[in-house]
C-alpha positions as a Markdown table, in Angstrom:
| # | Residue | x | y | z |
|---|---|---|---|---|
| 1 | Met | 32.5 | 107.2 | 5.9 |
| 2 | Ser | 30.7 | 105.2 | 8.6 |
| 3 | Ser | 30.8 | 108.0 | 11.2 |
| 4 | Arg | 27.6 | 109.5 | 12.5 |
| 5 | Leu | 26.3 | 112.6 | 10.8 |
| 6 | Pro | 26.1 | 115.7 | 13.1 |
| 7 | Ala | 22.7 | 116.9 | 14.1 |
| 8 | Leu | 22.4 | 119.8 | 11.7 |
| 9 | Lys | 20.1 | 122.6 | 12.6 |
| 10 | Gly | 19.1 | 125.6 | 10.5 |
| 11 | Gln | 18.5 | 129.2 | 11.4 |
| 12 | Phe | 15.1 | 130.7 | 12.3 |
| 13 | Pro | 12.8 | 130.2 | 9.3 |
| 14 | Ile | 10.5 | 133.2 | 9.7 |
| 15 | Ser | 11.5 | 136.8 | 9.1 |
| 16 | Thr | 9.3 | 139.8 | 9.3 |
| 17 | Thr | 9.6 | 140.8 | 5.7 |
| 18 | Leu | 8.8 | 137.2 | 4.7 |
| 19 | Ile | 5.5 | 137.5 | 6.6 |
| 20 | Leu | 4.8 | 140.9 | 5.0 |
| 21 | Arg | 5.4 | 139.4 | 1.5 |
| 22 | Leu | 3.2 | 136.4 | 2.3 |
| 23 | Leu | 0.4 | 138.7 | 3.3 |
| 24 | Gly | 1.0 | 140.6 | 0.1 |
| 25 | Leu | 0.8 | 137.4 | -1.9 |
| 26 | Leu | -2.5 | 136.5 | -0.4 |
| 27 | Asp | -3.9 | 140.0 | -1.0 |
| 28 | Gly | -2.6 | 140.2 | -4.6 |
| 29 | Thr | -4.0 | 136.8 | -5.6 |
| 30 | Lys | -7.3 | 137.3 | -3.8 |
| 31 | Asn | -6.5 | 134.3 | -1.6 |
| 32 | Cys | -6.4 | 131.8 | -4.5 |
| 33 | Asp | -5.9 | 128.2 | -3.6 |
| 34 | Phe | -2.4 | 128.0 | -5.0 |
| 35 | Ala | -1.2 | 131.0 | -2.8 |
| 36 | Val | -3.1 | 129.6 | 0.3 |
| 37 | Asn | -1.5 | 126.2 | -0.1 |
| 38 | Ala | 2.0 | 127.7 | -0.7 |
| 39 | Val | 1.7 | 129.8 | 2.5 |
| 40 | His | 0.4 | 126.9 | 4.5 |
| 41 | Ser | 3.2 | 124.7 | 3.3 |
| 42 | Leu | 5.9 | 127.2 | 4.1 |
| 43 | Leu | 4.6 | 127.8 | 7.7 |
| 44 | Ser | 4.4 | 124.1 | 8.3 |
| 45 | Gln | 8.1 | 123.3 | 7.7 |
| 46 | Thr | 9.2 | 123.5 | 11.3 |
| 47 | Arg | 10.9 | 120.1 | 11.3 |
| 48 | Leu | 13.0 | 121.0 | 8.3 |
| 49 | Tyr | 14.2 | 124.3 | 9.6 |
| 50 | Leu | 14.4 | 123.9 | 13.4 |
| 51 | Gly | 15.2 | 120.3 | 13.8 |
| 52 | Gly | 12.0 | 119.0 | 15.4 |
| 53 | Pro | 8.3 | 119.6 | 16.1 |
| 54 | Glu | 9.1 | 121.1 | 19.6 |
| 55 | Ala | 9.8 | 124.5 | 18.0 |
| 56 | Glu | 6.4 | 124.6 | 16.2 |
| 57 | Met | 4.8 | 126.8 | 18.9 |
| 58 | Ser | 7.8 | 129.1 | 18.8 |
| 59 | Val | 7.2 | 129.7 | 15.1 |
| 60 | Lys | 3.5 | 130.3 | 15.7 |
| 61 | His | 4.1 | 132.8 | 18.5 |
| 62 | His | 6.8 | 134.6 | 16.5 |
| 63 | Leu | 4.4 | 134.8 | 13.5 |
| 64 | Arg | 1.6 | 136.2 | 15.6 |
| 65 | Phe | 3.8 | 139.0 | 17.2 |
| 66 | Ser | 5.5 | 139.8 | 13.9 |
| 67 | Ile | 2.0 | 140.5 | 12.5 |
| 68 | Glu | 1.3 | 142.7 | 15.5 |
| 69 | Tyr | 4.6 | 144.6 | 14.8 |
| 70 | Leu | 3.6 | 145.1 | 11.2 |
| 71 | Arg | 0.2 | 146.3 | 12.3 |
| 72 | Arg | 1.6 | 148.8 | 14.7 |
| 73 | Gln | 4.0 | 150.1 | 12.0 |
| 74 | Asn | 1.0 | 150.7 | 9.7 |
| 75 | Leu | 2.3 | 148.3 | 7.1 |
| 76 | Ile | -0.8 | 146.1 | 7.1 |
| 77 | Ser | -4.4 | 146.9 | 7.7 |
| 78 | Ala | -6.7 | 145.3 | 10.3 |
| 79 | Lys | -7.6 | 142.6 | 7.7 |
| 80 | Gly | -4.0 | 141.8 | 6.8 |
| 81 | Ala | -3.7 | 143.8 | 3.5 |
| 82 | Pro | -0.4 | 145.6 | 2.9 |
| 83 | Val | -0.8 | 149.4 | 3.0 |
| 84 | Asn | 1.3 | 152.5 | 3.0 |
| 85 | Phe | 5.0 | 151.8 | 2.4 |
| 86 | Ala | 4.6 | 148.0 | 2.6 |
| 87 | Gly | 5.7 | 147.7 | -1.1 |
| 88 | Leu | 8.9 | 149.6 | -0.4 |
| 89 | Val | 9.6 | 147.5 | 2.7 |
| 90 | Gly | 8.8 | 144.2 | 0.9 |
| 91 | His | 11.1 | 145.0 | -2.0 |
| 92 | Leu | 14.0 | 146.0 | 0.4 |
| 93 | Tyr | 13.8 | 142.5 | 2.0 |
| 94 | Phe | 17.4 | 141.9 | 1.2 |
| 95 | Thr | 18.4 | 144.7 | 3.6 |
| 96 | Glu | 16.5 | 143.3 | 6.6 |
| 97 | Asn | 16.5 | 144.5 | 9.3 |
| 98 | Ala | 17.8 | 147.9 | 8.2 |
| 99 | Val | 14.7 | 148.4 | 6.1 |
| 100 | Phe | 12.5 | 148.7 | 9.2 |
| 101 | Ala | 14.8 | 151.4 | 10.7 |
| 102 | Phe | 14.5 | 153.2 | 7.3 |
| 103 | His | 10.7 | 152.9 | 7.4 |
| 104 | Ser | 10.6 | 154.3 | 10.9 |
| 105 | Leu | 12.3 | 157.4 | 9.7 |
| 106 | Leu | 10.1 | 157.7 | 6.6 |
| 107 | Arg | 7.0 | 157.1 | 8.7 |
| 108 | Gly | 8.1 | 159.5 | 11.4 |
| 109 | Gly | 8.4 | 162.4 | 9.0 |
| 110 | Tyr | 12.2 | 162.8 | 9.3 |
| 111 | Phe | 12.9 | 162.5 | 5.6 |
| 112 | His | 10.0 | 164.9 | 4.9 |
| 113 | Ala | 11.4 | 167.6 | 7.1 |
| 114 | Leu | 15.0 | 167.1 | 5.8 |
| 115 | Cys | 14.2 | 167.1 | 2.1 |
| 116 | Glu | 12.1 | 170.3 | 2.2 |
| 117 | Asp | 15.3 | 172.2 | 1.6 |
| 118 | Ile | 16.5 | 170.2 | -1.3 |
| 119 | Glu | 15.9 | 173.1 | -3.7 |
| 120 | Asn | 17.9 | 175.6 | -1.6 |
| 121 | Ala | 20.5 | 173.5 | 0.2 |
| 122 | Arg | 21.1 | 170.5 | -2.1 |
| 123 | Glu | 24.6 | 169.6 | -0.9 |
| 124 | Arg | 23.7 | 169.8 | 2.8 |
| 125 | Val | 20.6 | 167.7 | 2.4 |
| 126 | Leu | 22.3 | 165.1 | 0.3 |
| 127 | Arg | 25.3 | 164.9 | 2.8 |
| 128 | Glu | 22.9 | 164.4 | 5.7 |
| 129 | Leu | 20.8 | 161.9 | 3.8 |
| 130 | Met | 23.9 | 160.0 | 3.0 |
| 131 | Leu | 25.1 | 160.1 | 6.6 |
| 132 | Val | 21.8 | 158.6 | 7.8 |
| 133 | Leu | 21.7 | 155.9 | 5.2 |
| 134 | Ser | 25.3 | 155.0 | 6.1 |
| 135 | His | 24.1 | 154.3 | 9.6 |
| 136 | Leu | 21.4 | 151.9 | 8.3 |
| 137 | Phe | 22.7 | 150.0 | 5.3 |
| 138 | Asn | 25.8 | 147.9 | 4.6 |
| 139 | Arg | 27.3 | 148.7 | 8.0 |
| 140 | Thr | 30.9 | 147.7 | 8.7 |
| 141 | Pro | 32.3 | 147.9 | 12.2 |
| 142 | Val | 35.6 | 149.7 | 12.9 |
| 143 | Glu | 37.7 | 149.8 | 16.0 |
| 144 | Arg | 39.0 | 153.1 | 17.2 |
| 145 | Thr | 42.6 | 152.4 | 17.7 |
| 146 | Ser | 45.4 | 154.9 | 17.9 |
| 147 | Lys | 46.7 | 153.8 | 14.5 |
| 148 | Met | 43.3 | 154.3 | 12.9 |
| 149 | Val | 42.9 | 157.7 | 14.6 |
| 150 | Ala | 46.2 | 158.7 | 13.1 |
| 151 | Val | 45.2 | 157.5 | 9.7 |
| 152 | Ala | 41.9 | 159.5 | 9.9 |
| 153 | Ala | 43.8 | 162.7 | 10.8 |
| 154 | Arg | 45.7 | 162.8 | 7.5 |
| 155 | Ser | 43.2 | 161.1 | 5.2 |
| 156 | Ser | 40.5 | 162.5 | 3.0 |
| 157 | Ser | 38.2 | 159.9 | 4.6 |
| 158 | Glu | 36.6 | 160.4 | 7.9 |
| 159 | Ile | 36.8 | 156.6 | 8.6 |
| 160 | Phe | 34.7 | 156.9 | 11.8 |
| 161 | Leu | 31.0 | 157.5 | 11.0 |
| 162 | Arg | 29.6 | 160.7 | 12.5 |
| 163 | Pro | 26.8 | 160.5 | 15.0 |
| 164 | Leu | 23.2 | 160.5 | 13.7 |
| 165 | Pro | 21.3 | 163.7 | 13.6 |
| 166 | Asp | 19.3 | 164.2 | 16.8 |
| 167 | Leu | 15.8 | 163.7 | 15.3 |
| 168 | Ala | 16.8 | 160.6 | 13.4 |
| 169 | Glu | 18.5 | 159.2 | 16.5 |
| 170 | Lys | 15.4 | 159.8 | 18.6 |
| 171 | Leu | 13.1 | 158.1 | 16.1 |
| 172 | Leu | 15.3 | 155.0 | 15.7 |
| 173 | Val | 15.7 | 154.6 | 19.5 |
| 174 | Arg | 12.0 | 154.9 | 20.0 |
| 175 | His | 11.5 | 152.3 | 17.3 |
| 176 | Asn | 13.8 | 149.9 | 19.0 |
| 177 | Gln | 12.0 | 150.4 | 22.3 |
| 178 | Asp | 8.7 | 149.7 | 20.7 |
| 179 | Thr | 10.1 | 146.6 | 19.1 |
| 180 | Leu | 11.5 | 145.5 | 22.5 |
| 181 | Ser | 8.1 | 145.9 | 24.1 |
| 182 | Ile | 6.4 | 143.8 | 21.5 |
| 183 | Phe | 8.8 | 140.9 | 21.6 |
| 184 | Lys | 9.0 | 140.9 | 25.3 |
| 185 | Asp | 5.3 | 140.4 | 25.3 |
| 186 | Tyr | 5.9 | 137.6 | 22.8 |
| 187 | Val | 8.3 | 135.8 | 25.3 |
| 188 | Glu | 5.9 | 136.3 | 28.2 |
| 189 | Ser | 3.0 | 134.9 | 26.2 |
| 190 | Tyr | 5.0 | 131.9 | 25.2 |
| 191 | Ile | 6.2 | 131.2 | 28.7 |
| 192 | Asn | 2.8 | 131.6 | 30.3 |
| 193 | Gln | 1.2 | 129.2 | 27.7 |
| 194 | His | 3.8 | 126.5 | 27.4 |
| 195 | Leu | 6.5 | 126.9 | 30.1 |
| 196 | Gly | 4.4 | 128.0 | 33.1 |
| 197 | Asp | 4.7 | 124.6 | 34.9 |
| 198 | Lys | 8.3 | 124.0 | 33.8 |
| 199 | Pro | 10.8 | 125.8 | 36.0 |
| 200 | Asp | 14.1 | 126.8 | 34.5 |
| 201 | Arg | 16.7 | 124.3 | 36.0 |
| 202 | Glu | 19.2 | 124.1 | 33.2 |
| 203 | Leu | 22.6 | 125.7 | 33.5 |
| 204 | Pro | 23.2 | 128.1 | 30.6 |
| 205 | Leu | 26.7 | 126.8 | 29.6 |
| 206 | Thr | 26.9 | 123.1 | 30.5 |
| 207 | Lys | 23.2 | 122.5 | 29.9 |
| 208 | Val | 23.1 | 120.3 | 33.0 |
| 209 | Ser | 19.8 | 120.1 | 34.7 |
| 210 | Phe | 19.4 | 119.9 | 38.5 |
| 211 | Val | 16.5 | 119.4 | 40.9 |
| 212 | Pro | 16.7 | 121.3 | 44.2 |
| 213 | Lys | 16.1 | 119.4 | 47.4 |
| 214 | Asp | 14.0 | 122.2 | 48.9 |
| 215 | Ala | 11.8 | 124.7 | 47.0 |
| 216 | Cys | 13.3 | 128.2 | 46.8 |
| 217 | Lys | 11.5 | 130.7 | 49.0 |
| 218 | Pro | 10.1 | 133.8 | 47.2 |
| 219 | Ser | 12.3 | 136.1 | 49.4 |
| 220 | Phe | 15.3 | 134.5 | 47.7 |
| 221 | Met | 14.5 | 136.5 | 44.6 |
| 222 | Gly | 13.4 | 139.6 | 46.4 |
| 223 | Gly | 9.8 | 138.6 | 46.5 |
| 224 | Asn | 9.3 | 138.8 | 42.7 |
| 225 | Arg | 10.7 | 136.0 | 40.7 |
| 226 | Pro | 11.6 | 136.8 | 37.1 |
| 227 | Ile | 9.5 | 135.2 | 34.4 |
| 228 | Val | 11.3 | 136.1 | 31.3 |
| 229 | Arg | 14.9 | 136.4 | 32.5 |
| 230 | Ser | 16.9 | 133.3 | 33.3 |
| 231 | Pro | 17.1 | 132.8 | 37.1 |
| 232 | Phe | 20.8 | 132.3 | 36.8 |
| 233 | Ala | 21.1 | 135.7 | 35.1 |
| 234 | Ala | 18.8 | 137.1 | 37.8 |
| 235 | Leu | 21.1 | 136.1 | 40.7 |
| 236 | Ser | 22.7 | 139.6 | 40.6 |
| 237 | Gly | 19.3 | 141.2 | 41.3 |
| 238 | Phe | 18.1 | 141.7 | 37.8 |
| 239 | Gly | 14.3 | 141.5 | 37.1 |
| 240 | Asp | 12.3 | 141.4 | 33.9 |
| 241 | Asn | 13.2 | 145.0 | 33.0 |
| 242 | Phe | 15.3 | 144.9 | 29.8 |
| 243 | Thr | 17.1 | 147.9 | 28.3 |
| 244 | Ser | 17.9 | 146.4 | 24.9 |
| 245 | Ile | 16.8 | 143.6 | 22.6 |
| 246 | Lys | 20.3 | 142.1 | 22.8 |
| 247 | Glu | 19.9 | 141.8 | 26.6 |
| 248 | Leu | 16.5 | 140.2 | 26.1 |
| 249 | Cys | 17.9 | 137.6 | 23.7 |
| 250 | Ser | 21.0 | 136.8 | 25.8 |
| 251 | Asp | 19.3 | 136.6 | 29.2 |
| 252 | Val | 16.0 | 134.9 | 28.3 |
| 253 | Arg | 15.2 | 131.7 | 30.2 |
| 254 | Ser | 15.8 | 128.2 | 28.7 |
| 255 | Gly | 13.0 | 126.7 | 26.6 |
| 256 | Val | 12.4 | 129.9 | 24.6 |
| 257 | Phe | 13.8 | 130.1 | 21.1 |
| 258 | Leu | 14.5 | 133.8 | 20.5 |
| 259 | Glu | 16.7 | 134.6 | 17.5 |
| 260 | Glu | 18.1 | 138.1 | 17.6 |
| 261 | Ser | 18.5 | 138.3 | 13.8 |
| 262 | Ala | 14.8 | 137.6 | 13.3 |
| 263 | Ile | 13.7 | 140.6 | 15.4 |
| 264 | Pro | 13.2 | 143.8 | 13.2 |
| 265 | Phe | 15.7 | 146.1 | 14.7 |
| 266 | Ile | 19.3 | 147.3 | 14.3 |
| 267 | Pro | 21.6 | 148.4 | 17.1 |
| 268 | Ile | 22.0 | 152.2 | 17.2 |
| 269 | Tyr | 25.3 | 153.6 | 18.4 |
| 270 | Pro | 25.9 | 154.4 | 21.2 |
| 271 | His | 22.6 | 153.3 | 22.7 |
| 272 | Asp | 22.5 | 149.6 | 21.8 |
| 273 | Thr | 26.1 | 149.0 | 20.9 |
| 274 | His | 29.6 | 150.4 | 21.7 |
| 275 | Thr | 30.9 | 149.5 | 18.3 |
| 276 | Glu | 31.5 | 152.3 | 15.9 |
| 277 | Phe | 30.8 | 151.9 | 12.2 |
| 278 | Asn | 33.0 | 152.6 | 9.2 |
| 279 | Ala | 32.2 | 155.7 | 7.2 |
| 280 | Tyr | 33.3 | 154.2 | 3.9 |
| 281 | Leu | 29.9 | 154.8 | 2.1 |
| 282 | Tyr | 29.8 | 158.4 | 3.3 |
| 283 | Asp | 33.5 | 158.9 | 2.4 |
| 284 | Phe | 33.1 | 157.5 | -1.1 |
| 285 | Phe | 30.1 | 159.8 | -1.7 |
| 286 | Lys | 32.5 | 162.7 | -0.8 |
| 287 | His | 35.6 | 161.9 | -2.7 |
| 288 | Gly | 34.7 | 158.9 | -5.0 |
| 289 | Ser | 38.1 | 157.2 | -4.6 |
| 290 | Leu | 38.2 | 153.5 | -4.4 |
| 291 | Pro | 42.0 | 153.3 | -3.5 |
| 292 | Val | 41.4 | 155.5 | -0.5 |
| 293 | Leu | 38.6 | 153.2 | 0.8 |
| 294 | Val | 41.0 | 150.3 | 0.6 |
| 295 | Arg | 44.1 | 152.1 | 2.0 |
| 296 | Asp | 42.5 | 154.2 | 4.8 |
| 297 | Asn | 39.1 | 152.8 | 5.5 |
| 298 | Arg | 40.6 | 149.3 | 5.5 |
| 299 | Ile | 37.8 | 147.8 | 3.4 |
| 300 | Lys | 39.1 | 144.6 | 1.7 |
| 301 | Gln | 39.9 | 145.2 | -2.0 |
| 302 | Gly | 37.9 | 142.1 | -3.0 |
| 303 | Asp | 34.8 | 143.3 | -1.0 |
| 304 | Val | 34.6 | 147.1 | -1.5 |
| 305 | Trp | 33.1 | 147.0 | -5.0 |
| 306 | Phe | 30.4 | 144.6 | -3.9 |
| 307 | His | 29.5 | 146.8 | -0.9 |
| 308 | Leu | 29.2 | 149.8 | -3.2 |
| 309 | Lys | 27.1 | 147.8 | -5.6 |
| 310 | Asp | 24.7 | 146.6 | -2.9 |
| 311 | Phe | 24.2 | 150.2 | -1.7 |
| 312 | Ser | 23.6 | 151.4 | -5.3 |
| 313 | Leu | 20.9 | 148.7 | -5.7 |
| 314 | Thr | 19.4 | 149.8 | -2.4 |
| 315 | Leu | 19.1 | 153.4 | -3.6 |
| 316 | Lys | 17.6 | 152.3 | -6.9 |
| 317 | Thr | 15.0 | 150.2 | -5.1 |
| 318 | Ile | 14.1 | 153.1 | -2.8 |
| 319 | Val | 13.7 | 155.5 | -5.7 |
| 320 | Thr | 11.6 | 153.1 | -7.8 |
| 321 | Ser | 9.4 | 152.3 | -4.9 |
| 322 | Leu | 8.8 | 155.9 | -4.0 |
| 323 | Lys | 7.9 | 156.5 | -7.7 |
| 324 | Gly | 5.3 | 153.8 | -7.4 |
| 325 | Val | 3.9 | 155.5 | -4.3 |
| 326 | Met | 3.7 | 158.8 | -6.1 |
| 327 | Ser | 2.0 | 157.3 | -9.1 |
| 328 | Ala | -0.7 | 155.6 | -7.0 |
| 329 | Glu | -4.2 | 156.7 | -8.0 |
| 330 | Glu | -6.0 | 155.9 | -4.8 |
| 331 | Asp | -6.4 | 158.4 | -1.9 |
| 332 | Tyr | -5.8 | 157.2 | 1.6 |
| 333 | Asp | -5.6 | 158.8 | 5.0 |
| 334 | Trp | -2.0 | 159.3 | 6.0 |
| 335 | Asp | -0.8 | 161.3 | 8.9 |
| 336 | Val | 2.6 | 161.7 | 10.5 |
| 337 | Pro | 2.4 | 159.7 | 13.7 |
| 338 | His | 2.3 | 161.3 | 17.1 |
| 339 | Glu | 3.8 | 160.1 | 20.4 |
| 340 | Asp | 0.8 | 157.9 | 21.1 |
| 341 | Asp | 0.7 | 156.5 | 17.6 |
| 342 | Asn | 2.0 | 153.1 | 18.7 |
| 343 | Gln | -0.5 | 152.7 | 21.5 |
| 344 | Met | -3.1 | 150.1 | 20.6 |
| 345 | Asp | -6.2 | 148.8 | 22.2 |
| 346 | Glu | -5.7 | 145.7 | 24.2 |
| 347 | Gln | -8.5 | 144.1 | 22.2 |
| 348 | Ser | -6.8 | 144.9 | 19.0 |
| 349 | Val | -8.2 | 143.6 | 15.7 |
| 350 | Val | -4.8 | 141.9 | 15.1 |
| 351 | Leu | -5.3 | 139.7 | 18.1 |
| 352 | Asp | -8.7 | 138.7 | 17.0 |
| 353 | Glu | -7.8 | 138.1 | 13.4 |
| 354 | Phe | -4.6 | 136.1 | 14.1 |
| 355 | Asp | -5.2 | 134.1 | 17.3 |
| 356 | Leu | -3.0 | 131.3 | 16.2 |
| 357 | Gln | -3.6 | 127.7 | 16.9 |
| 358 | Asn | -2.4 | 126.2 | 13.6 |
| 359 | Pro | -0.4 | 127.8 | 10.9 |
| 360 | Ser | -3.3 | 127.3 | 8.5 |
| 361 | Glu | -5.4 | 129.7 | 10.5 |
| 362 | Val | -3.4 | 132.7 | 9.3 |
| 363 | Val | -4.4 | 131.7 | 5.8 |
| 364 | Asn | -8.0 | 130.7 | 6.5 |
| 365 | Lys | -8.7 | 133.8 | 8.5 |
| 366 | Thr | -7.2 | 136.3 | 6.1 |
| 367 | Pro | -10.3 | 137.8 | 4.3 |
| 368 | Lys | -10.4 | 137.8 | 0.5 |
| 369 | Leu | -9.5 | 141.2 | -0.6 |
| 370 | Ser | -10.0 | 142.9 | -3.9 |
| 371 | Ala | -6.8 | 143.7 | -5.9 |
| 372 | Lys | -6.1 | 145.2 | -9.3 |
| 373 | Ser | -4.8 | 142.8 | -11.8 |
| 374 | Lys | -1.2 | 143.4 | -12.7 |
| 375 | Pro | 0.5 | 142.6 | -16.0 |
| 376 | Lys | 2.9 | 139.7 | -15.9 |
| 377 | Ile | 6.5 | 140.7 | -16.1 |
| 378 | Lys | 9.0 | 138.6 | -18.0 |
| 379 | Val | 11.7 | 137.2 | -15.7 |
| 380 | Ala | 15.2 | 137.5 | -17.2 |
| 381 | Asp | 17.7 | 134.6 | -17.2 |
| 382 | Ser | 20.5 | 136.5 | -15.5 |
| 383 | Trp | 20.5 | 139.0 | -12.6 |
| 384 | Asp | 23.5 | 140.6 | -14.2 |
| 385 | Asp | 21.5 | 141.7 | -17.3 |
| 386 | Asp | 20.8 | 145.4 | -17.6 |
| 387 | Glu | 17.4 | 144.5 | -19.1 |
| 388 | Ser | 16.6 | 142.4 | -16.0 |
| 389 | Glu | 17.3 | 145.3 | -13.7 |
| 390 | Glu | 14.9 | 147.5 | -15.7 |
| 391 | Ser | 12.1 | 145.0 | -15.6 |
| 392 | Glu | 12.8 | 144.5 | -11.9 |
| 393 | Thr | 12.5 | 148.1 | -11.1 |
| 394 | Glu | 9.3 | 148.4 | -13.1 |
| 395 | Ser | 7.9 | 145.5 | -11.1 |
| 396 | Ile | 8.9 | 147.2 | -7.9 |
| 397 | Gly | 7.2 | 150.4 | -8.9 |
| 398 | Ser | 3.9 | 148.8 | -9.8 |
| 399 | Thr | 3.8 | 146.8 | -6.6 |
| 400 | Ala | 4.7 | 149.8 | -4.5 |
| 401 | Ala | 1.9 | 151.7 | -6.1 |
| 402 | Asn | -0.7 | 149.1 | -5.2 |
| 403 | Asn | 0.6 | 148.4 | -1.7 |
| 404 | Ser | 1.8 | 151.8 | -0.7 |
| 405 | Gly | -0.8 | 154.1 | -2.0 |
| 406 | Asn | -2.0 | 154.8 | 1.5 |
| 407 | Leu | -1.1 | 158.5 | 1.2 |
| 408 | Ser | -3.1 | 161.7 | 1.1 |
| 409 | Lys | -2.9 | 164.1 | -1.8 |
| 410 | Gly | -0.9 | 166.5 | 0.4 |
| 411 | Asp | 1.9 | 164.0 | 0.9 |
| 412 | Arg | 2.0 | 162.9 | -2.7 |
| 413 | Lys | 2.2 | 166.4 | -4.0 |
| 414 | Gly | 4.1 | 167.9 | -1.1 |
| 415 | Gly | 6.6 | 166.5 | 1.3 |
| 416 | Leu | 6.9 | 163.1 | -0.3 |
| 417 | Met | 7.7 | 164.7 | -3.7 |
| 418 | Phe | 10.7 | 166.4 | -2.1 |
| 419 | Val | 11.7 | 163.1 | -0.5 |
| 420 | Leu | 11.6 | 161.4 | -3.9 |
| 421 | Lys | 13.5 | 164.2 | -5.6 |
| 422 | Ala | 16.2 | 164.1 | -2.9 |
| 423 | Phe | 16.7 | 160.3 | -3.2 |
| 424 | Lys | 16.7 | 160.6 | -7.0 |
| 425 | Leu | 19.5 | 163.1 | -6.8 |
| 426 | Leu | 21.4 | 161.1 | -4.3 |
| 427 | Glu | 21.0 | 157.9 | -6.4 |
| 428 | Glu | 22.2 | 159.8 | -9.6 |
| 429 | Glu | 25.2 | 161.4 | -7.8 |
| 430 | Phe | 26.3 | 158.2 | -6.1 |
| 431 | Gly | 25.8 | 156.3 | -9.4 |
| 432 | Glu | 28.0 | 158.7 | -11.3 |
| 433 | Lys | 30.9 | 158.3 | -8.8 |
| 434 | Phe | 30.4 | 154.5 | -8.8 |
| 435 | Tyr | 30.5 | 154.2 | -12.5 |
| 436 | Lys | 33.7 | 156.3 | -12.7 |
| 437 | Ile | 35.6 | 153.6 | -10.9 |
| 438 | Gly | 34.7 | 151.1 | -13.6 |
| 439 | Ala | 31.5 | 149.7 | -12.3 |
């Protein structure tokens, strides 16, 4: 009882979807005092979440570059107002970071191209749609052992998830590369501003610091010393060129707090990870057998129902949000992005609007925007209530309509209509098989 309490330290407090929802709160409430104070209070809790005020600047820089990421993904306007599919992304916050991979496919036009044939090739479209979603949501790793390969050969389940379609894979890899570029700039900016005069002299494992007797010559590091990468990791000749976000987070120099889970990306097999994923969602969509998932896919019996339930909720949220987009009354200018879509001017509006010195500046510099008043939705007492689910989906649809109406008439009546129809059919078919097992 008298022993000293351990120095507890929480996880990184800021997530990208949280920032998007905070901007949506400010936009929807017209920057009312209550919302401004709530946002300022949340962004000031560095001591509570990170264990001390030394991480305050890390939170500020991460906030600033998360806003730039949202801007480049066309989820917020130059003034910080949520646009396009921001409502859908915000309501899928519980699937972070998979929701940003899903958004990159939606924004890149992959779902539009796939779902054009939903009328003529329904089964093929739904199978491919289910395959892509299985690569994004509720992923479970699986090891390719000789025993599992033998089980897959005689089972009705594939067990090992098939590779992504080529177009989807290219879009997801490009999204990860763009995200890597943004957060590498974040690390460089933080180091230049706060660690420029503090050389990295801490051993990565023992955390022992040492002071060299003689200064290292530039030729020791090949003439170009790494700024972002730890000098200990650079001893093998590596510079500041990173191939993946995982490499950036693992090899970054000391003094920089970089949480991999807070970066909006998911590893794509086989580019970012060598781990294969279990095809239990795709297999269940094909045969609808719960015992087969437990016996062959090796999903724990106590977990399999909850995994299927989570994915069912994800499908319902996507369908309801897309309905909100389709029912939006406003006309916006929406184009499928080209290769140079992610290129931004160095003097971006984002940098001017959110040049952070204090957390409150995000709130104070966010202009007051007009927003339509929304009817209040009664909050149910239990999440398990069917009525609560209905009211929740209605809320999602109305918010998505206000935040994601940044679409032209052609998209609302054309490609996006087929996307909505395909997801609706997928949600209904998956739901039928899910309820047959006693859900």
